[in-house]
C-alpha positions as CSV (number, residue, x, y, z in Angstrom):
1,M,-46.4,27.2,13.8
2,T,-44.3,26.6,10.6
3,S,-43.1,23.1,10.1
4,P,-39.6,22.5,9.5
5,R,-41.1,21.4,5.8
6,E,-43.2,25.3,5.0
7,L,-39.7,26.6,5.9
8,S,-38.4,28.6,3.0
9,E,-34.8,28.0,1.8
10,L,-33.7,31.2,2.8
11,E,-35.2,31.1,6.4
12,T,-33.7,27.1,6.7
13,E,-30.3,28.3,5.9
14,T,-29.9,31.1,7.9
15,L,-31.4,29.2,10.6
16,L,-28.8,26.6,10.5
17,R,-25.5,29.4,9.6
18,E,-27.2,30.8,13.5
19,S,-27.1,27.0,15.1
20,L,-23.8,26.9,13.4
21,D,-22.5,29.8,14.8
22,H,-24.1,29.3,18.4
23,L,-22.3,25.5,18.5
24,A,-19.2,26.9,17.3
25,T,-19.1,30.2,20.1
26,R,-19.1,26.7,22.8
27,A,-16.8,24.6,20.8
28,P,-13.5,23.7,22.8
29,D,-9.8,24.2,21.5
30,G,-9.0,22.0,18.0
31,D,-6.2,21.1,19.8
32,E,-7.3,20.1,22.8
33,V,-10.1,18.2,21.0
34,R,-7.8,16.4,18.1
35,N,-5.3,15.7,21.8
36,A,-8.3,13.9,23.3
37,L,-9.3,11.9,20.2
38,A,-5.7,10.9,19.6
39,R,-5.7,9.3,23.1
40,A,-9.3,7.8,23.0
41,V,-8.0,6.2,20.0
42,Q,-4.9,4.8,21.4
43,A,-7.1,3.9,24.8
44,R,-9.4,1.8,23.4
45,P,-9.0,1.3,19.0
46,R,-11.3,-0.9,18.4
47,R,-14.5,1.2,19.8
48,R,-14.0,4.5,17.9
49,R,-15.3,3.5,14.2
50,S,-18.5,2.2,15.7
51,R,-19.1,5.4,17.7
52,L,-18.3,7.5,14.8
53,A,-20.3,5.5,12.9
54,L,-23.4,6.2,15.5
55,A,-22.5,10.0,15.4
56,G,-23.2,9.4,11.6
57,A,-25.8,7.6,12.3
58,T,-27.4,10.0,14.0
59,A,-26.4,13.1,12.2
60,A,-28.6,11.6,8.9
61,V,-31.4,10.5,11.5
62,I,-32.2,14.5,12.5
63,A,-30.9,15.8,9.1
64,I,-33.8,14.0,7.7
65,V,-36.6,15.2,10.6
66,A,-35.9,18.4,10.1
67,G,-36.1,18.6,6.2
68,I,-32.3,19.1,5.0
69,P,-31.2,16.9,2.3
70,L,-28.2,15.4,2.7
71,V,-26.6,16.3,-1.0
72,A,-23.1,16.2,-0.2
73,R,-20.2,13.9,0.7
74,G,-18.4,14.2,3.8
75,A,-13.9,14.9,3.2
76,F,-13.3,11.1,4.5
77,D,-16.5,9.4,3.0
78,A,-16.0,6.1,0.7
79,D,-15.2,7.0,-2.9
80,P,-17.4,3.9,-4.9
81,A,-14.9,4.9,-8.0
82,A,-12.2,4.3,-5.1
83,T,-12.6,1.3,-3.2
84,P,-11.6,-2.1,-4.3
85,A,-13.9,-4.7,-4.7
86,S,-12.0,-7.5,-2.6
87,S,-11.7,-7.1,1.4
88,P,-9.5,-5.1,3.6
89,T,-7.1,-7.8,3.7
90,T,-5.8,-11.6,1.1
91,D,-3.8,-13.8,1.5
92,R,-2.7,-13.3,-1.7
93,P,-0.2,-10.4,-3.2
94,L,-2.3,-8.7,-5.2
95,L,-2.3,-5.1,-6.2
96,Q,-5.9,-3.0,-5.3
97,Y,-5.3,0.2,-7.3
98,A,-3.9,2.2,-10.7
99,P,-3.1,5.3,-11.8
100,G,-5.3,6.5,-15.4
101,W,-3.1,9.0,-15.6
102,L,1.3,9.7,-15.9
103,P,3.0,11.8,-17.1
104,D,4.5,10.8,-20.7
105,G,7.8,8.4,-20.9
106,F,7.0,6.4,-17.3
107,T,7.1,3.0,-17.9
108,E,6.2,0.4,-14.1
109,Q,9.5,-1.5,-13.3
110,Y,8.8,-2.8,-10.2
111,R,5.6,-4.6,-8.2
112,A,5.5,-6.3,-5.3
113,A,2.9,-6.9,-2.5
114,G,1.9,-10.1,0.0
115,P,-0.5,-11.5,2.1
116,G,-2.4,-9.6,5.5
117,I,-1.3,-6.5,6.0
118,T,1.9,-6.6,3.5
119,P,2.1,-2.8,1.3
120,Q,1.2,-2.7,-2.1
121,V,3.7,-0.9,-4.1
122,R,4.1,-0.3,-8.3
123,R,6.7,1.7,-9.4
124,W,7.4,3.9,-13.0
125,A,10.8,5.2,-14.1
126,A,12.1,7.8,-16.9
127,G,15.6,7.7,-16.0
128,P,16.2,9.4,-13.2
129,A,12.4,10.1,-11.9
130,E,10.4,7.9,-10.8
131,V,6.3,7.6,-9.2
132,V,5.1,5.0,-6.7
133,L,2.3,4.2,-5.5
134,S,1.7,2.6,-2.7
135,A,-1.2,1.3,-0.7
136,Y,-1.3,0.8,2.9
137,S,-3.2,-0.9,5.8
138,T,-5.5,1.0,8.2
139,D,-4.4,-2.6,10.6
140,D,-1.2,-2.2,10.1
141,P,-0.4,0.5,13.2
142,E,2.1,2.1,11.6
143,W,-0.4,3.6,9.7
144,S,-3.6,3.6,11.6
145,Q,-3.8,6.8,13.2
146,T,-3.2,8.2,9.1
147,K,-7.2,10.1,9.2
148,L,-6.3,11.1,12.1
149,R,-3.2,13.0,11.3
150,I,-4.6,14.2,8.4
151,A,-7.4,16.0,9.9
152,A,-4.8,17.6,12.5
153,L,-3.1,19.3,9.2
154,R,-3.3,22.7,8.8
155,D,-2.2,22.6,4.4
156,Q,-5.2,19.5,3.5
157,V,-5.7,19.2,-0.8
158,I,-8.8,17.2,-2.0
159,V,-8.7,13.7,-3.4
160,R,-11.8,13.0,-5.4
161,G,-13.3,14.4,-1.9
162,R,-11.7,13.1,0.7
163,V,-8.7,14.5,2.8
164,G,-5.2,14.1,2.0
165,M,-1.8,16.1,3.3
166,V,0.9,16.8,0.9
167,T,5.1,16.4,2.8
168,G,8.7,16.2,1.4
169,D,7.2,19.4,-1.8
170,S,10.8,20.7,-2.7
171,G,9.3,21.1,-6.2
172,T,10.6,18.5,-7.6
173,A,9.2,15.8,-5.4
174,A,6.5,15.2,-3.4
175,T,4.2,13.0,-1.7
176,L,0.9,13.1,-1.0
177,T,-0.9,10.8,1.3
178,W,-4.5,10.0,1.1
179,M,-7.1,7.7,2.8
180,A,-8.9,5.5,0.3
181,D,-11.4,4.0,2.2
182,D,-12.1,2.6,5.4
183,Y,-9.4,0.1,5.0
184,H,-6.8,2.0,2.4
185,V,-3.8,4.2,3.2
186,L,-2.9,5.7,-0.7
187,T,0.3,7.4,-1.0
188,A,1.8,8.9,-4.1
189,K,4.8,9.6,-3.9
190,I,7.1,11.7,-7.1
191,A,10.9,12.3,-7.7
192,G,12.8,14.0,-9.9
193,V,9.4,15.4,-11.5
194,P,8.9,19.8,-11.9
195,E,5.9,20.8,-10.4
196,A,6.1,17.6,-8.4
197,R,3.1,18.7,-6.0
198,R,0.7,18.9,-9.0
199,V,1.6,15.7,-10.4
200,A,1.1,14.3,-7.5
201,E,-2.3,15.8,-7.1
202,R,-3.4,14.6,-10.9
203,I,-2.0,11.2,-9.9
204,A,-4.3,10.8,-6.6
205,D,-7.2,12.2,-8.7
206,S,-6.9,9.1,-11.3
207,V,-6.2,6.4,-9.0
208,R,-9.0,3.6,-9.3
209,G,-9.7,0.7,-7.0
210,G,-11.6,-2.3,-7.5
211,G,-9.2,-3.9,-10.4
212,A,-6.8,-6.2,-8.3
213,V,-3.6,-7.0,-10.6
214,L,-1.8,-10.7,-8.9
215,V,1.2,-9.8,-8.7
216,R,3.4,-13.4,-10.2
217,G,6.5,-13.6,-11.6
218,E,8.6,-16.8,-12.2
219,A,8.5,-18.2,-8.7
220,R,6.5,-19.4,-5.6
221,L,7.5,-20.6,-2.5
222,G,6.7,-24.1,-1.6
223,P,6.8,-25.8,1.4
224,L,9.0,-23.5,5.0
225,P,10.5,-24.5,7.2
226,A,8.5,-24.3,10.5
227,G,8.2,-21.3,11.9
228,L,8.7,-18.8,8.5
229,R,5.8,-17.6,6.6
230,E,5.7,-15.9,3.3
231,Q,5.6,-12.0,3.9
232,S,5.5,-10.8,-0.1
233,T,6.3,-11.2,-3.5
234,V,8.7,-9.0,-5.9
235,V,8.6,-8.3,-10.0
236,Q,10.8,-5.6,-11.4
237,G,13.6,-4.8,-14.3
238,N,13.4,-2.5,-17.0
239,T,12.7,-5.2,-19.7
240,P,11.5,-8.0,-19.9
241,A,14.6,-9.9,-20.6
242,A,16.1,-8.6,-17.1
243,G,13.0,-9.3,-15.6
244,T,13.6,-10.9,-11.7
245,T,11.2,-12.5,-9.1
246,E,12.1,-12.2,-5.1
247,L,9.8,-14.1,-2.4
248,T,10.8,-13.4,0.8
249,A,9.9,-15.3,4.0
250,T,9.6,-14.0,7.6
251,G,10.0,-15.8,11.3
252,P,10.5,-14.4,14.7
253,A,12.6,-12.3,15.6
254,G,13.1,-10.5,12.1
255,T,14.7,-13.6,10.5
256,A,14.3,-14.0,6.8
257,L,14.5,-15.7,3.7
258,R,14.7,-14.9,0.2
259,V,14.2,-16.3,-2.5
260,G,15.4,-14.9,-6.2
261,V,15.1,-15.7,-10.0
262,G,17.1,-13.7,-12.0
263,P,19.0,-14.5,-15.2
264,G,22.1,-12.8,-13.7
265,S,24.9,-15.2,-12.2
266,P,25.1,-14.8,-8.2
267,G,28.9,-14.6,-6.4
268,L,29.6,-18.4,-5.9
269,G,33.8,-17.8,-5.2
270,G,34.3,-19.7,-1.9
271,G,31.5,-21.9,-2.6
272,T,31.5,-26.0,-2.7
273,A,28.7,-28.7,-4.4
274,V,25.8,-29.5,-2.4
275,P,22.8,-31.2,-4.4
276,V,19.7,-29.0,-5.4
277,R,17.0,-29.7,-7.4
278,G,18.1,-32.4,-9.1
279,T,21.6,-30.7,-10.3
280,D,24.9,-29.2,-9.2
281,G,24.8,-26.3,-7.2
282,R,26.5,-24.3,-4.9
283,Y,27.0,-23.4,-1.1
284,V,28.5,-20.1,0.2
285,P,28.4,-20.3,3.2
286,P,27.7,-16.7,5.3
287,R,30.6,-14.4,5.9
288,Q,31.2,-10.8,6.7
289,G,27.8,-10.1,7.2
290,D,26.7,-11.9,4.6
291,D,23.8,-14.4,4.8
292,A,24.3,-17.8,3.6
293,L,23.5,-18.8,0.1
294,V,22.3,-21.7,-1.8
295,A,21.9,-21.6,-5.8
296,V,21.6,-23.4,-8.8
297,R,21.5,-22.5,-13.1
298,L,18.2,-23.9,-13.7
299,P,17.5,-25.3,-17.6
300,S,16.1,-22.0,-19.0
301,G,20.1,-20.8,-18.5
302,R,18.5,-18.2,-15.2
303,W,19.2,-18.9,-11.6
304,L,17.8,-19.3,-8.7
305,T,19.0,-18.5,-5.3
306,V,17.6,-18.6,-1.9
307,T,19.7,-16.6,0.8
308,G,19.1,-16.7,4.7
309,R,20.3,-17.0,7.7
310,Q,18.8,-21.4,8.6
311,S,21.2,-24.3,7.7
312,R,22.3,-25.8,4.3
313,E,19.7,-28.2,4.4
314,T,16.9,-25.6,4.9
315,L,18.3,-23.5,2.2
316,T,18.2,-26.6,-0.1
317,A,15.5,-27.4,0.7
318,V,13.5,-24.8,0.3
319,A,15.2,-24.4,-2.9
320,D,13.6,-27.9,-3.7
321,A,10.3,-27.0,-2.5
322,V,9.9,-23.5,-5.2
323,V,7.7,-24.0,-7.9
324,L,8.7,-22.1,-11.3
325,D,6.9,-21.2,-13.7
326,P,8.3,-22.1,-17.2
327,A,6.5,-19.3,-19.5
328,P,6.6,-16.3,-16.9
329,D,5.0,-13.0,-17.5
330,Y,7.3,-10.3,-17.8
331,R,5.5,-8.8,-20.5
332,W,4.5,-5.3,-18.8
333,L,8.0,-4.8,-17.5
334,G,9.3,-1.7,-19.6
335,S,5.8,-0.8,-21.0
């Protein structure tokens, strides 16, 4: 009897094709499989990956025993060039992905990130047109089923060997979504650009991971009141002189507190004097749906503001505890 290793390449291909055809005739309906997968994932989310990994390992063993070389990388296998060097979650506001190509004339004007599963966002603009690259954690329930959603679509695209999907394609706007690795979902959102789908695909193909960039403006949070935790850091502006930093902390029931530093003076009408950071500041109570505000002009001439539904004493304490960077790096804004 001829062993598998003695089969010719043509005979091996014929056997494989006949086996696959036989399996295809016995396969259940694709919609039923997708529905079953979705139900299984929802019922046992933490066992899904281990079972998939076991299935992949079993397939690899069968292929090796049969003498079949493993030359093709699966559509959902990790792309080493797009896999960040850091862990899936981080306690620092890091950006882990960057495009290697953008259309001419676009300048970066926005960066946002935060601890844990906070989305990582970068935005470039050219007049009214914009490109937004975002990264989301698969630990976020909203994005945990993205791989299944992509697999269920007929209209798919390939991004560096991995399956993705395009939504909202209107000619001048489109969003391309794909899995960068097992922990991150990436989206490239294009608006106001001709042939937006083609542009989105080219940008996605150029995205690389591993070079973490710290989102750092001119302030960071000090100690926070009990129940609040740091949520995000946003740095934005179309020029270095217009650069602003916004820090957000969240608490129970969606309560939020925001700290901002920038060149613009906030509206202080109707406010009262309050000592802040060793000088005279202003407190504006909540009104007409707006949160309360504490603001103070810094020695640099820029303004520090703290807004939220908290008391005047709490907002003032947060403002006093903010750590300022005397030489913030806004040079990348508008470049």
